[in-house]
KOLTITI-986241 format. One line per 2 residues: number of its first residue (from 1); for each residue x, z, y of N, C-alpha, C, CB. Coordinates in Angstrom, 2 decimals. Glycine has a CB too. Example, Ala and Ser with C-alpha at 12.3 -4.5 7.8 and 13.67 -1.06 7.14 Angstrom:
// KOLTITI-986241
1) 13.19:7.80:-5.69:12.30:7.80:-4.50:13.20:7.80:-3.30:11.31:9.05:-4.47  12.85:7.08:-2.25:13.67:7.14:-1.06:12.90:7.87:0.03:14.08:5.72:-0.60
***
This chain:
// KOLTITI-986241
1) 0.86:0.00:-1.16:0.00:0.00:0.00:0.90:0.00:1.22:-0.98:1.22:0.00  0.58:-0.85:2.16:1.41:-1.00:3.34:0.52:-0.98:4.58:2.25:-2.32:3.28
3) 0.99:-0.28:5.61:0.24:-0.27:6.86:1.15:-0.61:8.03:-0.44:1.09:7.08  0.51:-1.15:9.05:1.09:-1.21:10.38:0.22:-0.26:11.19:1.11:-2.70:10.98
5) 0.85:0.77:11.75:0.16:1.80:12.51:0.53:1.62:13.98:0.53:3.24:11.99  -0.47:1.49:14.82:-0.22:1.34:16.25:-0.92:2.46:17.01:-0.69:-0.03:16.75
7) -0.16:3.14:17.85:-0.75:4.14:18.73:-1.44:3.39:19.85:0.33:5.16:19.28  -2.74:3.67:20.03:-3.53:2.93:21.01:-4.26:3.86:21.96:-4.53:2.02:20.31
9) -4.53:3.34:23.14:-5.41:4.07:24.05:-6.85:3.62:23.84:-4.99:3.85:25.53  -7.00:2.43:23.24:-8.31:1.96:22.79:-8.12:0.76:21.88:-9.22:1.59:24.01
11) -9.09:0.54:20.99:-9.06:-0.60:20.09:-10.48:-0.89:19.61:-8.11:-0.34:18.88  -10.71:-2.16:19.26:-12.03:-2.53:18.74:-11.89:-3.73:17.82:-13.01:-2.84:19.89
13) -12.91:-3.90:16.97:-12.98:-5.07:16.10:-14.35:-5.68:16.25:-12.70:-4.68:14.60  -14.35:-7.01:16.43:-15.59:-7.76:16.62:-15.74:-8.76:15.48:-15.60:-8.49:18.00
15) -16.94:-8.82:14.92:-17.25:-9.75:13.85:-18.51:-10.51:14.25:-17.45:-9.02:12.47  -18.40:-11.85:14.25:-19.51:-12.72:14.63:-20.12:-12.31:15.98:-20.59:-12.70:13.55
17) -19.24:-12.01:16.93:-19.68:-11.69:18.28:-20.20:-10.28:18.50:-20.71:-12.63:18.66  -20.21:-9.44:17.46:-20.71:-8.07:17.59:-19.60:-7.07:17.29:-21.91:-7.84:16.65
19) -19.50:-6.05:18.14:-18.49:-5.02:17.91:-18.87:-4.22:16.68:-18.33:-4.10:19.15  -17.99:-4.22:15.69:-18.23:-3.49:14.43:-17.67:-2.08:14.50:-17.60:-4.24:13.25
21) -16.54:-1.91:15.20:-15.92:-0.61:15.32:-15.11:-0.54:16.60:-15.04:-0.30:14.12  -15.09:0.62:17.22:-14.31:0.81:18.44:-13.87:2.26:18.53:-15.12:0.41:19.70
23) -12.66:2.47:19.06:-12.13:3.82:19.21:-11.47:3.95:20.57:-11.13:4.15:18.09  -11.25:5.20:20.96:-10.42:5.51:22.12:-9.02:5.83:21.63:-11.01:6.69:22.94
25) -8.44:6.88:22.18:-7.07:7.27:21.87:-6.90:7.59:20.39:-6.67:8.46:22.70  -5.90:7.00:19.78:-5.66:7.25:18.36:-4.81:6.17:17.73:-6.96:7.38:17.62
27) -5.19:5.79:16.49:-4.43:4.81:15.72:-5.29:3.60:15.35:-3.87:5.45:14.46  -4.73:2.42:15.54:-5.23:1.21:14.90:-4.34:1.01:13.69:-5.21:-0.06:15.88
29) -4.97:0.89:12.52:-4.22:0.73:11.28:-4.60:-0.58:10.61:-4.48:1.92:10.33  -3.59:-1.41:10.38:-3.76:-2.62:9.58:-3.32:-2.25:8.17:-2.93:-3.84:10.16
31) -4.19:-2.45:7.18:-3.97:-1.98:5.82:-3.87:-3.14:4.84:-5.09:-1.04:5.39  -2.73:-3.20:4.14:-2.53:-4.19:3.08:-2.48:-3.50:1.74:-1.24:-5.01:3.32
33) -3.16:-4.06:0.75:-3.28:-3.43:-0.57:-2.71:-4.36:-1.64:-4.76:-3.07:-0.89  -1.90:-3.76:-2.54:-1.37:-4.48:-3.69:-2.15:-4.07:-4.94:0.14:-4.19:-3.87
35) -2.10:-4.90:-5.97:-2.87:-4.66:-7.19:-2.51:-3.34:-7.88:-2.66:-5.79:-8.17  -1.23:-2.92:-7.79:-0.83:-1.69:-8.48:-1.04:-0.43:-7.67:0.61:-1.78:-8.86
37) -1.58:-0.54:-6.46:-1.88:0.64:-5.65:-2.98:1.47:-6.29:-2.29:0.23:-4.22  -2.96:2.80:-6.00:-3.94:3.68:-6.62:-4.25:4.86:-5.69:-3.42:4.20:-7.98
39) -5.03:5.81:-6.18:-5.46:6.95:-5.37:-4.27:7.81:-4.93:-6.45:7.80:-6.15  -3.22:7.87:-5.72:-2.03:8.62:-5.32:-1.42:8.03:-4.06:-0.99:8.63:-6.46
41) -1.37:6.70:-3.99:-0.87:6.02:-2.78:-1.77:6.34:-1.59:-0.80:4.49:-3.01  -3.07:6.30:-1.82:-4.05:6.57:-0.76:-3.88:7.99:-0.23:-5.49:6.36:-1.28
43) -3.80:8.97:-1.14:-3.68:10.37:-0.73:-2.42:10.59:0.10:-3.67:11.28:-1.95  -1.30:10.07:-0.37:-0.04:10.25:0.33:-0.10:9.60:1.71:1.13:9.66:-0.48
45) -0.59:8.36:1.76:-0.63:7.62:3.01:-1.58:8.25:4.04:-1.03:6.18:2.75  -2.74:8.69:3.59:-3.69:9.33:4.51:-3.13:10.62:5.08:-5.02:9.60:3.79
47) -2.43:11.40:4.25:-1.77:12.61:4.74:-0.70:12.28:5.76:-1.17:13.39:3.59  0.07:11.24:5.50:1.13:10.81:6.41:0.53:10.39:7.75:1.94:9.65:5.79
49) -0.54:9.63:7.71:-1.19:9.16:8.94:-1.69:10.35:9.76:-2.37:8.21:8.59  -2.38:11.27:9.13:-2.96:12.42:9.83:-1.90:13.30:10.49:-3.79:13.25:8.88
51) -0.72:13.37:9.85:0.31:14.29:10.35:1.44:13.60:11.12:0.90:15.04:9.20  1.39:12.26:11.25:2.45:11.52:11.94:2.52:11.96:13.41:2.20:9.99:11.84
53) 3.66:12.47:13.82:3.82:13.03:15.17:4.38:11.97:16.13:4.75:14.27:15.15  3.48:11.21:16.74:3.89:10.16:17.68:3.14:10.26:19.01:3.66:8.79:17.06
55) 2.42:11.35:19.21:1.73:11.56:20.49:2.52:12.57:21.31:0.27:12.05:20.26  2.58:12.35:22.60:3.41:13.18:23.48:2.88:14.59:23.63:3.52:12.54:24.85
57) 3.84:15.53:23.65:3.50:16.93:23.95:3.62:17.15:25.46:4.44:17.92:23.16  3.55:18.38:25.90:3.60:18.69:27.33:4.94:18.34:27.97:3.31:20.15:27.54
59) 5.96:18.18:27.16:7.28:17.83:27.67:7.57:16.33:27.56:8.35:18.61:26.93  6.57:15.57:27.14:6.73:14.12:27.02:7.41:13.66:25.75:7.50:13.62:28.18
61) 7.64:14.57:24.80:8.27:14.20:23.52:7.19:13.87:22.50:9.18:15.34:23.00  7.47:12.88:21.66:6.53:12.54:20.60:6.57:13.65:19.57:6.87:11.14:19.96
63) 5.63:14.59:19.69:5.66:15.78:18.87:4.27:16.20:18.40:6.31:16.92:19.63  3.24:15.45:18.78:1.87:15.79:18.39:1.34:14.76:17.39:0.95:15.87:19.63
65) 0.49:15.25:16.51:-0.12:14.40:15.49:-1.52:13.98:15.90:-0.15:15.12:14.13  -2.09:13.10:15.12:-3.48:12.69:15.31:-4.39:13.90:15.26:-3.89:11.65:14.24
67) -4.14:14.80:14.31:-4.91:16.03:14.20:-4.80:16.87:15.47:-4.46:16.84:12.99  -3.57:16.97:16.00:-3.32:17.79:17.19:-4.10:17.31:18.42:-1.84:17.81:17.50
69) -4.23:16.00:18.55:-4.88:15.46:19.76:-6.36:15.14:19.55:-4.15:14.21:20.22  -6.84:15.30:18.31:-8.23:14.96:18.02:-8.48:13.47:18.13:-9.17:15.70:18.95
71) -7.48:12.67:17.77:-7.55:11.21:17.92:-8.47:10.54:16.93:-6.19:10.63:17.79  -8.74:9.28:17.22:-9.62:8.46:16.39:-8.81:7.42:15.63:-10.70:7.77:17.26
73) -9.45:6.81:14.63:-8.78:5.80:13.81:-9.70:4.61:13.59:-8.34:6.40:12.46  -9.10:3.42:13.71:-9.76:2.16:13.36:-8.90:1.50:12.29:-9.94:1.22:14.62
75) -9.51:1.18:11.14:-8.79:0.57:10.02:-9.29:-0.86:9.81:-8.98:1.40:8.72  -8.33:-1.78:9.70:-8.62:-3.19:9.49:-7.91:-3.64:8.21:-8.18:-4.06:10.71
77) -8.63:-4.23:7.26:-8.00:-4.76:6.06:-7.15:-5.97:6.46:-9.07:-5.16:4.97  -5.96:-6.07:5.86:-5.00:-7.09:6.30:-4.14:-7.54:5.12:-4.10:-6.55:7.43
79) -4.68:-8.43:4.28:-3.95:-8.85:3.09:-2.65:-9.57:3.45:-4.81:-9.76:2.24  -2.55:-10.11:4.65:-1.34:-10.85:5.03:-0.12:-9.95:5.18:-1.58:-11.59:6.33
81) -0.30:-8.63:5.16:0.86:-7.73:5.21:1.73:-7.85:3.97:0.40:-6.28:5.37  1.18:-8.44:2.91:1.95:-8.62:1.68:2.38:-10.07:1.48:1.13:-8.16:0.48
83) 2.48:-10.80:2.58:2.91:-12.20:2.50:4.39:-12.27:2.14:2.65:-12.92:3.84  4.71:-13.25:1.31:6.10:-13.56:1.02:6.44:-14.83:1.78:6.35:-13.72:-0.54
85) 7.51:-14.77:2.56:7.92:-15.93:3.36:9.30:-16.43:2.96:7.90:-15.57:4.86  9.74:-16.07:1.76:11.09:-16.43:1.32:11.27:-17.92:1.10:11.42:-15.69:0.05
87) 10.26:-18.58:0.52:10.37:-20.00:0.21:9.45:-20.80:1.11:10.05:-20.25:-1.27  9.96:-21.84:1.70:9.15:-22.76:2.48:8.58:-22.12:3.74:8.01:-23.28:1.64
89) 7.57:-22.76:4.30:6.97:-22.31:5.55:5.52:-21.90:5.41:7.08:-23.38:6.58  5.01:-21.95:4.19:3.64:-21.50:3.94:3.72:-20.18:3.18:2.82:-22.58:3.13
91) 3.24:-19.10:3.79:3.34:-17.79:3.12:2.58:-17.76:1.80:2.80:-16.69:4.04  3.12:-16.99:0.87:2.45:-16.75:-0.40:1.87:-15.34:-0.37:3.43:-16.93:-1.61
93) 0.66:-15.19:-0.86:-0.01:-13.89:-0.85:-0.21:-13.35:-2.26:-1.36:-13.99:-0.14  0.65:-13.76:-3.18:0.51:-13.40:-4.58:0.58:-11.88:-4.81:1.57:-14.09:-5.40
95) 1.28:-11.14:-3.93:1.39:-9.69:-4.10:0.16:-8.94:-3.60:2.63:-9.18:-3.37  -0.64:-9.58:-2.77:-1.85:-8.93:-2.26:-2.87:-8.79:-3.39:-2.46:-9.73:-1.06
97) -3.54:-7.65:-3.43:-4.54:-7.42:-4.48:-5.73:-8.35:-4.30:-5.02:-5.94:-4.47  -6.29:-8.85:-5.42:-7.50:-9.66:-5.32:-8.68:-8.78:-4.88:-7.82:-10.36:-6.68
99) -9.71:-9.38:-4.31:-10.84:-8.59:-3.78:-11.44:-7.59:-4.77:-11.92:-9.52:-3.35  -11.54:-7.94:-6.04:-12.16:-7.02:-7.01:-11.34:-5.74:-7.19:-12.32:-7.72:-8.36
101) -10.05:-5.78:-6.87:-9.19:-4.60:-6.91:-9.11:-3.97:-5.52:-7.77:-4.98:-7.43  -8.95:-4.81:-4.51:-8.71:-4.32:-3.15:-9.92:-3.65:-2.52:-8.27:-5.46:-2.28
103) -11.12:-4.17:-2.73:-12.30:-3.59:-2.06:-12.53:-2.13:-2.45:-13.54:-4.41:-2.40  -12.53:-1.77:-3.74:-12.69:-0.35:-4.06:-11.58:0.53:-3.49:-12.75:-0.17:-5.57
105) -10.35:0.02:-3.46:-9.24:0.79:-2.90:-9.38:0.92:-1.38:-7.89:0.12:-3.24  -9.83:-0.12:-0.72:-10.08:-0.09:0.73:-11.15:0.96:1.05:-10.51:-1.50:1.24
107) -12.23:0.94:0.29:-13.31:1.91:0.52:-12.84:3.34:0.23:-14.53:1.57:-0.36  -12.03:3.51:-0.81:-11.48:4.83:-1.12:-10.53:5.29:-0.02:-10.74:4.80:-2.48
109) -9.77:4.36:0.54:-8.86:4.70:1.64:-9.65:5.20:2.84:-8.01:3.47:2.04  -10.72:4.50:3.21:-11.54:4.92:4.34:-12.13:6.31:4.11:-12.68:3.91:4.59
111) -12.66:6.54:2.92:-13.26:7.83:2.59:-12.22:8.95:2.62:-13.94:7.77:1.20  -11.07:8.71:2.03:-10.01:9.71:1.99:-9.48:10.01:3.39:-8.88:9.26:1.09
113) -9.33:8.98:4.21:-8.84:9.19:5.57:-9.84:10.01:6.39:-8.57:7.84:6.26  -11.14:9.76:6.19:-12.16:10.57:6.86:-12.06:12.03:6.42:-13.56:10.01:6.57
115) -11.88:12.25:5.13:-11.76:13.62:4.62:-10.49:14.29:5.13:-11.77:13.63:3.08  -9.41:13.55:5.20:-8.12:14.09:5.63:-8.12:14.45:7.11:-7.01:13.10:5.33
117) -8.72:13.58:7.92:-8.72:13.81:9.37:-9.91:14.66:9.82:-8.74:12.49:10.11  -10.94:14.74:8.97:-12.14:15.49:9.34:-12.98:14.79:10.39:-11.75:16.84:9.84
119) -12.77:13.48:10.54:-13.50:12.71:11.54:-13.92:11.37:10.95:-12.63:12.49:12.81  -15.00:10.79:11.49:-15.37:9.44:11.04:-14.25:8.44:11.35:-16.68:8.98:11.72
121) -14.11:7.44:10.50:-13.12:6.40:10.67:-13.85:5.08:10.91:-12.16:6.30:9.43  -13.53:4.41:12.01:-14.11:3.10:12.30:-13.37:2.06:11.46:-14.03:2.77:13.83
123) -14.06:0.96:11.16:-13.42:-0.07:10.34:-14.00:-1.44:10.63:-13.57:0.25:8.85  -13.27:-2.42:10.16:-13.76:-3.79:10.17:-14.59:-3.99:8.91:-12.59:-4.81:10.26
125) -14.63:-5.23:8.44:-15.33:-5.56:7.20:-14.35:-6.33:6.31:-16.64:-6.41:7.47  -14.18:-5.87:5.10:-13.22:-6.48:4.20:-13.49:-7.97:4.05:-13.25:-5.79:2.82
127) -12.46:-8.78:4.26:-12.54:-10.22:4.07:-13.21:-11.00:5.18:-13.25:-10.49:2.82  -13.69:-10.32:6.20:-14.38:-11.00:7.30:-13.38:-11.62:8.27:-15.29:-10.02:8.05
129) -13.85:-12.60:9.03:-13.08:-13.16:10.14:-13.27:-12.20:11.31:-13.52:-14.64:10.50  -12.23:-11.47:11.66:-12.36:-10.40:12.66:-11.51:-10.71:13.88:-11.95:-9.05:12.06
131) -11.99:-10.28:15.01:-11.24:-10.34:16.26:-10.90:-8.91:16.63:-12.05:-11.07:17.41  -9.62:-8.61:16.68:-9.16:-7.25:16.94:-8.55:-7.19:18.34:-8.14:-6.78:15.86
133) -9.01:-6.23:19.12:-8.47:-6.03:20.47:-7.88:-4.62:20.54:-9.57:-6.23:21.57  -6.78:-4.48:21.25:-6.17:-3.16:21.36:-5.32:-3.07:22.62:-5.32:-2.86:20.13
135) -5.15:-1.86:23.06:-4.15:-1.56:24.06:-3.18:-0.61:23.38:-4.79:-0.92:25.38  -2.00:-1.16:23.05:-0.97:-0.38:22.37:-0.37:0.56:23.40:0.12:-1.30:21.72
137) -0.37:1.83:23.08:0.10:2.88:23.99:1.55:3.19:23.68:-0.77:4.16:23.87  2.43:2.83:24.58:3.86:3.12:24.40:4.76:1.95:24.76:4.12:3.53:22.97
139) 4.83:0.92:23.98:4.15:0.72:22.70:4.78:1.54:21.57:4.17:-0.75:22.34  3.93:1.99:20.68:4.37:2.67:19.46:3.76:1.92:18.29:3.96:4.20:19.46
141) 4.60:1.33:17.45:4.16:0.59:16.27:5.10:0.94:15.13:4.14:-0.96:16.54  4.52:1.39:14.01:5.29:1.78:12.84:4.78:1.04:11.61:5.22:3.30:12.61
143) 5.66:0.77:10.67:5.24:0.26:9.36:5.54:1.35:8.33:5.97:-1.09:8.99  4.59:1.54:7.43:4.75:2.53:6.37:4.31:1.88:5.07:3.92:3.84:6.67
145) 5.16:2.00:4.04:4.86:1.41:2.73:4.97:2.51:1.68:5.83:0.22:2.41  3.93:2.67:0.89:3.94:3.73:-0.12:5.02:3.49:-1.18:2.58:3.83:-0.79
147) 5.50:2.28:-1.31:6.57:2.00:-2.28:7.91:2.55:-1.80:6.69:0.48:-2.52  8.01:2.94:-0.54:9.26:3.45:0.04:9.19:4.93:0.34:9.60:2.69:1.31
149) 8.33:5.67:-0.32:8.13:7.08:0.03:9.16:8.02:-0.58:6.78:7.51:-0.40  9.93:7.56:-1.52:10.91:8.46:-2.15:12.32:8.00:-1.86:10.70:8.54:-3.65
***
């Protein structure tokens, strides 16, 4: 499981001209899922997201977490995070989980993140053509991959 986490002052996702999800201060998360990902990956990643200290404290140091600031989260499914660009100029997505595997994991991720943060999590729609808008605060952008946790 791989994410791109962006600290935002606001973010939204629009599908077919209608806003599906919108947040204020918090994280926009692009989530890529591989076929071998499981609940252990989800649990670890959701804990990491909730406790990631990238929000400024009173001294201006990145020392506060999402939990500390009461921030919000918007999650967007993003199979292209597992693109392979080694050969040629057309990316291969063979490592990305197929929908029958990815959708249940995506839904479990949303549920677990809500439980971990104690707040509702806004989201896009799996497989939809989405328009994502954000104001990256900082900018702060991190990549986290559950395969690199040890």
